[in-house]
A tleap script that builds the chain and sets N, CA, C and O, in Angstrom:
source leaprc.protein.ff14SB
mol = sequence {
  NMET PRO ARG VAL LEU ILE ILE ASP ASP SER
  ALA VAL GLU ARG LYS ILE ILE ALA LYS VAL
  MET THR THR LEU GLY TYR SER ILE LEU GLU
  ALA ASN ASP GLY GLU GLU GLY GLU GLU LYS
  ALA LYS SER ALA LYS PRO ASP ILE ILE VAL
  LEU ASP VAL VAL MET PRO LYS LYS ASP GLY
  TYR GLN VAL CYS ARG ASN LEU LYS LYS MET
  PRO GLU THR ALA ASN ILE PRO VAL ILE MET
  ILE THR SER LYS ASN GLN GLU SER ASP LYS
  PHE TRP GLY LEU LYS GLN GLY ALA ILE ALA
  TYR ILE VAL LYS PRO PHE ASN GLU GLN ASP
  LEU VAL ALA ALA VAL THR GLN ALA MET CALA
}
set mol.1.N position { -5.543 -13.751 -12.231 }
set mol.1.CA position { -5.609 -12.121 -12.304 }
set mol.1.C position { -4.426 -11.837 -10.966 }
set mol.1.O position { -4.237 -12.617 -10.033 }
set mol.2.N position { -4.081 -11.183 -11.073 }
set mol.2.CA position { -3.524 -10.438 -9.492 }
set mol.2.C position { -3.990 -9.750 -9.246 }
set mol.2.O position { -4.658 -9.128 -10.072 }
set mol.3.N position { -3.924 -9.269 -7.423 }
set mol.3.CA position { -4.469 -8.947 -6.917 }
set mol.3.C position { -4.154 -7.464 -6.311 }
set mol.3.O position { -3.763 -6.802 -7.272 }
set mol.4.N position { -4.155 -6.942 -5.555 }
set mol.4.CA position { -3.672 -5.794 -5.174 }
set mol.4.C position { -4.695 -5.069 -3.884 }
set mol.4.O position { -5.845 -4.738 -4.170 }
set mol.5.N position { -4.175 -4.875 -2.528 }
set mol.5.CA position { -5.223 -4.206 -1.589 }
set mol.5.C position { -4.634 -3.008 -1.251 }
set mol.5.O position { -3.544 -2.721 -0.756 }
set mol.6.N position { -5.942 -2.127 -1.762 }
set mol.6.CA position { -5.778 -0.642 -1.129 }
set mol.6.C position { -6.117 -0.385 0.166 }
set mol.6.O position { -7.249 -0.409 0.649 }
set mol.7.N position { -4.865 -0.084 0.819 }
set mol.7.CA position { -5.514 0.301 2.109 }
set mol.7.C position { -5.724 2.808 2.279 }
set mol.7.O position { -4.996 3.801 2.260 }
set mol.8.N position { -6.836 2.533 2.382 }
set mol.8.CA position { -6.684 4.091 2.477 }
set mol.8.C position { -7.951 4.426 2.791 }
set mol.8.O position { -8.786 3.823 2.117 }
set mol.9.N position { -8.709 5.772 4.206 }
set mol.9.CA position { -9.154 5.567 4.365 }
set mol.9.C position { -10.444 6.880 3.589 }
set mol.9.O position { -11.486 7.293 4.098 }
set mol.10.N position { -9.726 7.290 2.022 }
set mol.10.CA position { -9.868 8.355 1.470 }
set mol.10.C position { -10.745 7.382 0.481 }
set mol.10.O position { -10.094 6.449 0.011 }
set mol.11.N position { -11.879 7.445 0.164 }
set mol.11.CA position { -12.312 6.837 -0.798 }
set mol.11.C position { -12.183 7.563 -2.192 }
set mol.11.O position { -12.498 6.878 -3.165 }
set mol.12.N position { -11.791 8.773 -2.406 }
set mol.12.CA position { -11.433 9.395 -3.114 }
set mol.12.C position { -10.005 8.795 -3.988 }
set mol.12.O position { -9.794 8.506 -5.166 }
set mol.13.N position { -9.344 8.787 -2.977 }
set mol.13.CA position { -7.616 8.127 -3.451 }
set mol.13.C position { -8.088 6.738 -3.319 }
set mol.13.O position { -7.660 6.229 -4.355 }
set mol.14.N position { -8.677 5.869 -2.706 }
set mol.14.CA position { -8.752 4.092 -3.626 }
set mol.14.C position { -9.523 4.224 -4.823 }
set mol.14.O position { -9.455 3.406 -5.741 }
set mol.15.N position { -10.140 5.077 -4.831 }
set mol.15.CA position { -10.889 5.402 -6.575 }
set mol.15.C position { -9.646 5.301 -7.378 }
set mol.15.O position { -9.319 4.302 -8.019 }
set mol.16.N position { -8.822 6.669 -7.276 }
set mol.16.CA position { -7.674 6.763 -8.042 }
set mol.16.C position { -6.995 5.906 -8.535 }
set mol.16.O position { -6.682 5.704 -9.708 }
set mol.17.N position { -6.662 5.168 -7.234 }
set mol.17.CA position { -5.532 4.283 -7.285 }
set mol.17.C position { -5.885 2.894 -7.627 }
set mol.17.O position { -5.185 1.914 -7.883 }
set mol.18.N position { -7.303 3.093 -7.554 }
set mol.18.CA position { -7.858 1.246 -8.566 }
set mol.18.C position { -7.466 1.382 -9.111 }
set mol.18.O position { -6.577 0.573 -9.373 }
set mol.19.N position { -7.659 2.709 -10.061 }
set mol.19.CA position { -7.781 3.008 -12.166 }
set mol.19.C position { -7.070 2.364 -12.070 }
set mol.19.O position { -7.037 1.176 -12.391 }
set mol.20.N position { -5.732 3.512 -11.227 }
set mol.20.CA position { -3.853 2.797 -12.081 }
set mol.20.C position { -3.989 1.306 -12.200 }
set mol.20.O position { -3.710 0.911 -13.332 }
set mol.21.N position { -4.351 0.336 -11.322 }
set mol.21.CA position { -3.861 -0.710 -10.644 }
set mol.21.C position { -5.107 -1.674 -11.994 }
set mol.21.O position { -4.868 -2.755 -12.532 }
set mol.22.N position { -5.856 -1.148 -12.109 }
set mol.22.CA position { -6.786 -1.933 -13.228 }
set mol.22.C position { -6.263 -2.062 -14.380 }
set mol.22.O position { -6.436 -3.133 -14.962 }
set mol.23.N position { -5.426 -0.928 -15.065 }
set mol.23.CA position { -5.218 -0.610 -16.033 }
set mol.23.C position { -4.300 -1.493 -16.754 }
set mol.23.O position { -4.295 -1.836 -17.936 }
set mol.24.N position { -2.831 -2.044 -14.901 }
set mol.24.CA position { -2.074 -2.631 -14.843 }
set mol.24.C position { -2.312 -3.713 -14.915 }
set mol.24.O position { -1.459 -4.600 -14.876 }
set mol.25.N position { -4.086 -3.970 -15.093 }
set mol.25.CA position { -4.714 -5.838 -14.957 }
set mol.25.C position { -4.506 -6.145 -13.478 }
set mol.25.O position { -3.610 -6.938 -13.193 }
set mol.26.N position { -5.309 -5.549 -12.417 }
set mol.26.CA position { -5.266 -6.142 -11.348 }
set mol.26.C position { -6.747 -6.038 -10.734 }
set mol.26.O position { -7.661 -5.237 -10.929 }
set mol.27.N position { -6.636 -7.008 -10.033 }
set mol.27.CA position { -8.205 -7.073 -9.307 }
set mol.27.C position { -7.999 -6.362 -7.841 }
set mol.27.O position { -7.076 -6.502 -7.038 }
set mol.28.N position { -8.887 -5.751 -7.791 }
set mol.28.CA position { -9.037 -4.778 -6.340 }
set mol.28.C position { -9.435 -5.791 -5.002 }
set mol.28.O position { -9.975 -6.879 -4.804 }
set mol.29.N position { -8.959 -4.961 -4.424 }
set mol.29.CA position { -9.791 -5.328 -3.135 }
set mol.29.C position { -8.872 -4.005 -1.562 }
set mol.29.O position { -7.733 -3.789 -1.148 }
set mol.30.N position { -9.826 -3.673 -1.355 }
set mol.30.CA position { -10.374 -2.244 -0.560 }
set mol.30.C position { -10.465 -2.570 0.944 }
set mol.30.O position { -11.024 -3.567 1.401 }
set mol.31.N position { -9.834 -1.587 1.672 }
set mol.31.CA position { -9.713 -1.276 3.267 }
set mol.31.C position { -10.062 -0.110 3.473 }
set mol.31.O position { -9.946 0.540 2.434 }
set mol.32.N position { -10.501 0.585 4.453 }
set mol.32.CA position { -10.824 1.777 5.320 }
set mol.32.C position { -9.952 1.933 5.847 }
set mol.32.O position { -9.398 2.974 5.493 }
set mol.33.N position { -9.380 1.329 6.710 }
set mol.33.CA position { -7.950 2.192 7.782 }
set mol.33.C position { -7.449 0.458 8.224 }
set mol.33.O position { -7.794 -0.668 7.866 }
set mol.34.N position { -6.565 0.978 9.087 }
set mol.34.CA position { -5.153 0.063 9.040 }
set mol.34.C position { -5.460 -1.258 9.562 }
set mol.34.O position { -4.626 -2.075 9.170 }
set mol.35.N position { -6.518 -1.849 10.439 }
set mol.35.CA position { -7.077 -2.826 10.983 }
set mol.35.C position { -7.322 -3.475 9.960 }
set mol.35.O position { -6.635 -4.403 9.533 }
set mol.36.N position { -8.561 -2.942 9.364 }
set mol.36.CA position { -9.135 -3.794 8.387 }
set mol.36.C position { -8.616 -4.305 7.233 }
set mol.36.O position { -9.011 -5.100 6.380 }
set mol.37.N position { -7.258 -3.402 7.485 }
set mol.37.CA position { -6.103 -3.686 6.213 }
set mol.37.C position { -5.376 -4.792 6.491 }
set mol.37.O position { -4.880 -5.695 5.816 }
set mol.38.N position { -5.430 -4.486 7.768 }
set mol.38.CA position { -4.499 -5.814 8.377 }
set mol.38.C position { -5.262 -7.344 8.067 }
set mol.38.O position { -4.524 -8.131 7.476 }
set mol.39.N position { -6.673 -7.866 8.400 }
set mol.39.CA position { -6.914 -8.778 8.404 }
set mol.39.C position { -7.254 -8.692 6.752 }
set mol.39.O position { -7.498 -9.755 6.183 }
set mol.40.N position { -7.267 -7.686 6.132 }
set mol.40.CA position { -7.991 -8.358 4.594 }
set mol.40.C position { -6.330 -8.815 4.263 }
set mol.40.O position { -6.074 -9.692 3.438 }
set mol.41.N position { -5.490 -8.235 4.873 }
set mol.41.CA position { -4.483 -8.894 3.902 }
set mol.41.C position { -3.883 -10.375 4.456 }
set mol.41.O position { -3.190 -11.120 3.764 }
set mol.42.N position { -4.269 -10.627 5.755 }
set mol.42.CA position { -3.792 -11.904 5.791 }
set mol.42.C position { -4.970 -12.623 4.920 }
set mol.42.O position { -4.519 -13.418 4.096 }
set mol.43.N position { -6.259 -12.512 4.937 }
set mol.43.CA position { -7.741 -13.144 4.533 }
set mol.43.C position { -7.233 -13.764 3.301 }
set mol.43.O position { -6.971 -14.964 3.225 }
set mol.44.N position { -7.033 -12.508 1.862 }
set mol.44.CA position { -7.096 -12.628 1.237 }
set mol.44.C position { -5.639 -13.056 0.967 }
set mol.44.O position { -5.825 -14.098 0.340 }
set mol.45.N position { -4.110 -12.871 1.066 }
set mol.45.CA position { -3.084 -12.708 0.347 }
set mol.45.C position { -2.815 -11.797 -0.907 }
set mol.45.O position { -2.001 -12.175 -1.749 }
set mol.46.N position { -3.233 -11.051 -0.995 }
set mol.46.CA position { -3.245 -10.188 -2.238 }
set mol.46.C position { -1.497 -9.958 -3.176 }
set mol.46.O position { -0.530 -10.072 -2.422 }
set mol.47.N position { -1.310 -9.789 -4.029 }
set mol.47.CA position { 0.010 -10.198 -4.706 }
set mol.47.C position { 0.496 -9.096 -4.324 }
set mol.47.O position { 1.693 -9.335 -4.491 }
set mol.48.N position { 0.429 -7.728 -3.805 }
set mol.48.CA position { 0.900 -6.657 -3.904 }
set mol.48.C position { -0.155 -5.940 -3.015 }
set mol.48.O position { -1.362 -6.181 -3.037 }
set mol.49.N position { 0.846 -4.476 -1.756 }
set mol.49.CA position { -0.529 -3.740 -1.119 }
set mol.49.C position { 0.039 -2.482 -1.556 }
set mol.49.O position { 1.111 -2.517 -2.160 }
set mol.50.N position { -0.743 -0.970 -1.252 }
set mol.50.CA position { -0.326 0.053 -1.756 }
set mol.50.C position { -1.436 0.620 -0.848 }
set mol.50.O position { -2.661 0.509 -0.886 }
set mol.51.N position { -0.588 1.267 -0.016 }
set mol.51.CA position { -0.791 1.622 2.003 }
set mol.51.C position { -0.958 3.260 1.826 }
set mol.51.O position { -0.235 3.823 1.005 }
set mol.52.N position { -1.797 3.928 2.504 }
set mol.52.CA position { -1.563 5.050 2.867 }
set mol.52.C position { -1.065 4.805 4.532 }
set mol.52.O position { -1.140 3.700 5.070 }
set mol.53.N position { -0.589 5.943 5.171 }
set mol.53.CA position { -0.038 6.513 5.748 }
set mol.53.C position { -0.346 6.851 7.304 }
set mol.53.O position { 0.112 6.382 8.346 }
set mol.54.N position { -1.480 8.036 6.987 }
set mol.54.CA position { -2.292 8.812 7.508 }
set mol.54.C position { -3.710 7.736 7.636 }
set mol.54.O position { -4.375 7.528 6.621 }
set mol.55.N position { -4.035 7.186 8.765 }
set mol.55.CA position { -5.608 6.770 8.682 }
set mol.55.C position { -5.354 6.228 10.315 }
set mol.55.O position { -4.471 6.069 11.159 }
set mol.56.N position { -6.697 6.089 10.097 }
set mol.56.CA position { -7.765 5.751 12.001 }
set mol.56.C position { -6.935 4.315 12.311 }
set mol.56.O position { -6.097 3.770 11.592 }
set mol.57.N position { -7.470 3.872 13.669 }
set mol.57.CA position { -6.966 3.259 14.636 }
set mol.57.C position { -5.296 2.641 14.139 }
set mol.57.O position { -4.595 2.415 15.125 }
set mol.58.N position { -4.714 2.398 12.989 }
set mol.58.CA position { -3.577 2.455 12.740 }
set mol.58.C position { -2.947 2.771 11.678 }
set mol.58.O position { -3.035 2.342 10.527 }
set mol.59.N position { -2.307 3.550 12.146 }
set mol.59.CA position { -1.474 4.138 10.777 }
set mol.59.C position { -0.872 3.065 10.268 }
set mol.59.O position { -0.877 1.969 10.828 }
set mol.60.N position { -0.163 3.376 8.872 }
set mol.60.CA position { 0.622 2.775 7.862 }
set mol.60.C position { 1.510 2.209 7.788 }
set mol.60.O position { 1.792 1.431 6.877 }
set mol.61.N position { 2.226 2.501 8.840 }
set mol.61.CA position { 4.211 2.267 9.627 }
set mol.61.C position { 3.572 1.334 10.321 }
set mol.61.O position { 3.608 0.273 9.697 }
set mol.62.N position { 3.050 1.252 11.244 }
set mol.62.CA position { 1.927 0.110 11.847 }
set mol.62.C position { 1.886 -1.021 11.319 }
set mol.62.O position { 2.404 -2.117 11.533 }
set mol.63.N position { 0.998 -0.467 10.396 }
set mol.63.CA position { -0.121 -1.913 9.368 }
set mol.63.C position { 1.795 -2.863 8.356 }
set mol.63.O position { 2.138 -4.014 8.088 }
set mol.64.N position { 2.313 -1.697 8.210 }
set mol.64.CA position { 3.599 -2.289 7.135 }
set mol.64.C position { 4.214 -3.247 8.006 }
set mol.64.O position { 4.038 -4.430 7.714 }
set mol.65.N position { 5.235 -2.840 9.510 }
set mol.65.CA position { 5.645 -3.295 10.697 }
set mol.65.C position { 5.028 -4.687 10.876 }
set mol.65.O position { 5.555 -5.793 10.758 }
set mol.66.N position { 3.442 -4.253 11.276 }
set mol.66.CA position { 2.685 -5.697 11.277 }
set mol.66.C position { 2.527 -6.771 10.608 }
set mol.66.O position { 2.351 -7.945 10.934 }
set mol.67.N position { 2.679 -5.770 8.793 }
set mol.67.CA position { 2.225 -7.273 8.344 }
set mol.67.C position { 3.392 -7.835 7.878 }
set mol.67.O position { 3.160 -8.778 7.121 }
set mol.68.N position { 4.997 -7.520 8.112 }
set mol.68.CA position { 6.271 -7.717 7.801 }
set mol.68.C position { 6.740 -9.060 8.985 }
set mol.68.O position { 7.704 -9.791 9.211 }
set mol.69.N position { 5.506 -8.824 9.455 }
set mol.69.CA position { 6.330 -9.987 11.166 }
set mol.69.C position { 5.762 -11.339 11.081 }
set mol.69.O position { 6.133 -12.360 11.658 }
set mol.70.N position { 4.792 -11.160 10.252 }
set mol.70.CA position { 3.663 -12.508 10.177 }
set mol.70.C position { 4.090 -12.816 8.716 }
set mol.70.O position { 4.073 -12.164 7.671 }
set mol.71.N position { 4.689 -14.751 9.249 }
set mol.71.CA position { 4.783 -15.048 7.948 }
set mol.71.C position { 4.173 -15.006 7.205 }
set mol.71.O position { 4.825 -14.903 6.166 }
set mol.72.N position { 2.607 -15.029 6.941 }
set mol.72.CA position { 1.989 -15.196 5.950 }
set mol.72.C position { 1.863 -13.862 5.068 }
set mol.72.O position { 1.368 -13.868 3.941 }
set mol.73.N position { 2.350 -12.755 5.684 }
set mol.73.CA position { 2.358 -11.438 4.976 }
set mol.73.C position { 3.182 -11.147 4.567 }
set mol.73.O position { 2.985 -10.642 3.462 }
set mol.74.N position { 4.884 -11.193 5.076 }
set mol.74.CA position { 5.904 -11.497 4.913 }
set mol.74.C position { 6.777 -10.501 3.712 }
set mol.74.O position { 7.641 -9.635 3.573 }
set mol.75.N position { 5.566 -11.592 2.836 }
set mol.75.CA position { 7.077 -11.626 1.603 }
set mol.75.C position { 5.833 -10.874 0.572 }
set mol.75.O position { 6.130 -10.721 -0.613 }
set mol.76.N position { 4.274 -10.357 1.116 }
set mol.76.CA position { 4.312 -9.514 0.456 }
set mol.76.C position { 4.540 -8.080 -0.294 }
set mol.76.O position { 4.936 -7.420 0.666 }
set mol.77.N position { 4.539 -7.329 -1.223 }
set mol.77.CA position { 5.622 -5.959 -1.427 }
set mol.77.C position { 4.144 -5.012 -1.235 }
set mol.77.O position { 3.042 -5.283 -1.712 }
set mol.78.N position { 4.526 -3.806 -0.362 }
set mol.78.CA position { 4.413 -2.784 0.403 }
set mol.78.C position { 4.473 -1.498 -0.341 }
set mol.78.O position { 5.610 -1.111 -0.072 }
set mol.79.N position { 3.963 -0.648 -1.074 }
set mol.79.CA position { 4.051 0.484 -1.557 }
set mol.79.C position { 2.631 1.576 -1.082 }
set mol.79.O position { 1.425 1.670 -1.314 }
set mol.80.N position { 3.784 2.320 -0.223 }
set mol.80.CA position { 3.359 3.519 0.538 }
set mol.80.C position { 2.917 4.924 0.060 }
set mol.80.O position { 3.866 5.697 -0.074 }
set mol.81.N position { 1.973 5.320 -0.162 }
set mol.81.CA position { 1.482 6.549 -1.030 }
set mol.81.C position { 0.916 7.570 0.073 }
set mol.81.O position { -0.294 7.558 0.302 }
set mol.82.N position { 1.411 8.088 0.476 }
set mol.82.CA position { 0.878 9.268 1.145 }
set mol.82.C position { 0.694 10.061 1.685 }
set mol.82.O position { 0.875 9.651 2.831 }
set mol.83.N position { 0.345 11.354 1.762 }
set mol.83.CA position { 0.561 13.361 2.062 }
set mol.83.C position { 1.645 13.761 3.471 }
set mol.83.O position { 1.749 14.805 4.115 }
set mol.84.N position { 2.345 12.459 3.589 }
set mol.84.CA position { 4.032 12.922 4.516 }
set mol.84.C position { 5.270 13.735 3.727 }
set mol.84.O position { 5.886 12.728 3.379 }
set mol.85.N position { 5.688 14.315 3.451 }
set mol.85.CA position { 6.643 14.013 2.535 }
set mol.85.C position { 7.691 14.401 3.478 }
set mol.85.O position { 8.622 14.491 2.678 }
set mol.86.N position { 8.180 14.686 4.582 }
set mol.86.CA position { 10.018 15.137 5.012 }
set mol.86.C position { 10.947 13.524 4.333 }
set mol.86.O position { 10.546 12.369 4.187 }
set mol.87.N position { 12.270 14.176 4.063 }
set mol.87.CA position { 12.695 13.231 4.355 }
set mol.87.C position { 13.047 11.766 5.234 }
set mol.87.O position { 13.580 10.760 4.765 }
set mol.88.N position { 12.584 11.977 6.626 }
set mol.88.CA position { 12.430 11.314 7.855 }
set mol.88.C position { 11.252 10.264 7.850 }
set mol.88.O position { 11.267 9.224 8.508 }
set mol.89.N position { 9.949 10.785 6.796 }
set mol.89.CA position { 9.040 9.945 6.964 }
set mol.89.C position { 9.146 9.182 5.816 }
set mol.89.O position { 8.447 8.169 5.821 }
set mol.90.N position { 10.027 9.438 4.535 }
set mol.90.CA position { 10.191 8.423 3.641 }
set mol.90.C position { 11.114 7.086 4.763 }
set mol.90.O position { 11.053 6.065 5.447 }
set mol.91.N position { 11.648 7.823 4.379 }
set mol.91.CA position { 13.162 6.639 5.794 }
set mol.91.C position { 12.356 5.802 6.650 }
set mol.91.O position { 12.980 4.760 6.850 }
set mol.92.N position { 11.163 5.802 7.284 }
set mol.92.CA position { 10.417 5.387 8.572 }
set mol.92.C position { 9.767 4.359 7.840 }
set mol.92.O position { 9.800 3.208 8.276 }
set mol.93.N position { 8.990 4.719 6.437 }
set mol.93.CA position { 8.207 4.261 5.760 }
set mol.93.C position { 8.658 2.895 5.498 }
set mol.93.O position { 8.076 1.860 5.823 }
set mol.94.N position { 10.233 3.068 4.603 }
set mol.94.CA position { 11.048 2.314 3.820 }
set mol.94.C position { 12.140 0.977 5.725 }
set mol.94.O position { 12.722 -0.066 6.023 }
set mol.95.N position { 11.755 1.916 6.078 }
set mol.95.CA position { 12.906 0.700 7.470 }
set mol.95.C position { 11.569 -0.272 7.944 }
set mol.95.O position { 11.680 -1.370 8.489 }
set mol.96.N position { 10.618 0.231 7.689 }
set mol.96.CA position { 9.256 -0.291 8.689 }
set mol.96.C position { 9.038 -1.698 7.502 }
set mol.96.O position { 8.584 -2.772 7.895 }
set mol.97.N position { 9.454 -1.453 5.998 }
set mol.97.CA position { 9.253 -2.716 4.686 }
set mol.97.C position { 8.849 -2.418 3.990 }
set mol.97.O position { 8.751 -3.258 3.096 }
set mol.98.N position { 8.283 -1.123 3.710 }
set mol.98.CA position { 8.567 -0.795 2.264 }
set mol.98.C position { 8.707 -0.305 1.300 }
set mol.98.O position { 8.970 0.896 1.233 }
set mol.99.N position { 8.556 -1.203 0.067 }
set mol.99.CA position { 9.476 -0.853 -0.982 }
set mol.99.C position { 9.454 0.753 -2.206 }
set mol.99.O position { 10.147 1.184 -3.127 }
set mol.100.N position { 8.556 1.043 -1.669 }
set mol.100.CA position { 8.544 2.302 -2.453 }
set mol.100.C position { 7.459 3.406 -1.300 }
set mol.100.O position { 6.350 3.098 -0.864 }
set mol.101.N position { 8.100 4.493 -1.082 }
set mol.101.CA position { 7.624 5.278 -0.869 }
set mol.101.C position { 6.938 6.929 -1.759 }
set mol.101.O position { 7.786 7.672 -2.253 }
set mol.102.N position { 6.144 7.138 -1.815 }
set mol.102.CA position { 5.061 8.159 -3.292 }
set mol.102.C position { 4.412 9.172 -2.216 }
set mol.102.O position { 3.640 8.954 -1.283 }
set mol.103.N position { 4.906 10.154 -2.607 }
set mol.103.CA position { 4.094 11.500 -2.258 }
set mol.103.C position { 3.095 11.734 -2.988 }
set mol.103.O position { 3.063 11.683 -4.218 }
set mol.104.N position { 1.813 12.134 -1.901 }
set mol.104.CA position { 0.332 12.260 -2.433 }
set mol.104.C position { 0.847 13.736 -2.635 }
set mol.104.O position { 1.863 14.127 -2.061 }
set mol.105.N position { -0.106 14.772 -3.715 }
set mol.105.CA position { -1.116 14.286 -5.102 }
set mol.105.C position { 0.632 13.620 -5.483 }
set mol.105.O position { 1.665 14.031 -4.955 }
set mol.106.N position { 0.538 12.660 -6.393 }
set mol.106.CA position { 1.464 11.031 -7.191 }
set mol.106.C position { 1.313 11.073 -8.166 }
set mol.106.O position { 0.112 10.884 -8.357 }
set mol.107.N position { 1.872 11.236 -9.154 }
set mol.107.CA position { 2.371 10.888 -10.601 }
set mol.107.C position { 1.412 9.613 -10.871 }
set mol.107.O position { 1.324 8.703 -10.046 }
set mol.108.N position { 0.945 9.618 -11.674 }
set mol.108.CA position { 0.203 7.904 -11.783 }
set mol.108.C position { 1.433 7.218 -12.367 }
set mol.108.O position { 1.393 5.992 -12.270 }
set mol.109.N position { 2.329 7.640 -12.851 }
set mol.109.CA position { 3.666 6.875 -14.111 }
set mol.109.C position { 4.389 5.818 -12.209 }
set mol.109.O position { 4.610 4.641 -11.923 }
set mol.110.N position { 4.496 7.367 -11.344 }
set mol.110.CA position { 5.589 6.618 -10.186 }
set mol.110.C position { 5.161 5.332 -9.506 }
set mol.110.O position { 5.846 4.439 -9.008 }
set mol.111.N position { 3.322 5.528 -9.661 }
set mol.111.CA position { 2.848 4.522 -9.128 }
set mol.111.C position { 3.159 3.128 -10.129 }
set mol.111.O position { 3.435 1.978 -9.787 }
set mol.112.N position { 3.014 3.654 -11.332 }
set mol.112.CA position { 3.085 2.369 -12.294 }
set mol.112.C position { 4.759 1.720 -12.277 }
set mol.112.O position { 4.991 0.544 -12.555 }
set mol.113.N position { 5.843 2.731 -11.898 }
set mol.113.CA position { 6.670 2.440 -11.705 }
set mol.113.C position { 7.232 2.172 -11.035 }
set mol.113.O position { 8.425 1.995 -11.282 }
set mol.114.N position { 6.603 1.937 -9.499 }
set mol.114.CA position { 7.048 1.641 -8.822 }
set mol.114.C position { 6.008 -0.335 -8.122 }
set mol.114.O position { 6.238 -1.078 -7.167 }
set mol.115.N position { 4.863 -0.381 -9.354 }
set mol.115.CA position { 4.744 -1.228 -8.651 }
set mol.115.C position { 5.245 -2.873 -10.005 }
set mol.115.O position { 5.448 -4.046 -9.692 }
set mol.116.N position { 5.280 -2.287 -11.289 }
set mol.116.CA position { 6.381 -2.798 -12.494 }
set mol.116.C position { 7.472 -3.363 -11.546 }
set mol.116.O position { 7.555 -4.580 -11.382 }
set mol.117.N position { 8.336 -2.475 -10.900 }
set mol.117.CA position { 9.614 -3.015 -10.031 }
set mol.117.C position { 9.578 -3.947 -8.834 }
set mol.117.O position { 10.452 -4.678 -8.370 }
set mol.118.N position { 8.074 -3.674 -8.390 }
set mol.118.CA position { 8.210 -4.740 -7.413 }
set mol.118.C position { 7.393 -6.316 -7.815 }
set mol.118.O position { 7.420 -7.411 -7.254 }
set mol.119.N position { 6.769 -5.868 -8.910 }
set mol.119.CA position { 6.230 -7.140 -8.717 }
set mol.119.C position { 7.764 -8.044 -10.203 }
set mol.119.O position { 7.535 -9.217 -10.496 }
set mol.120.N position { 8.484 -7.665 -10.585 }
set mol.120.CA position { 9.492 -8.065 -11.830 }
set mol.120.C position { 10.275 -9.145 -10.838 }
set mol.120.O position { 11.219 -9.807 -11.270 }
savepdb mol mol.pdb
quit
C-alpha cells in the first residue's frame, strides 16, 4: 500500500486530506510541523507528501527546498496545499520543487487529480 505523509499544523486539515488519500488507497503518516515533517520524510520515505506552507518552526517552502536537496527524499513528489493564494506564492512553491500547488479551501477533486498525475 502506498504511503502519504501529510505535513500540516492543523489537525482538522490533516483529517480532511487523510480522508481523501485513504479513499485513493494510501496509508497515512502525519506530521504537525515542518521539522517533524522533514524527519518523518527522511525516516519513512513516503511515496508522496502533501505539505502546508504556513506552519511553525519551518514553513512549507523551507521543508520542500530541504527535501529536494537530500538524496534520500529528492524524488518524493510534493503537493502544496495552502491558504497563500497569490500567484507569487504559487510560483515560489513550484520553484522550491513542488509538483502542484492547491489553494485552501480546496476541492477534493483537485487533490485527487494532483495525486493521480504525480503518481502516473
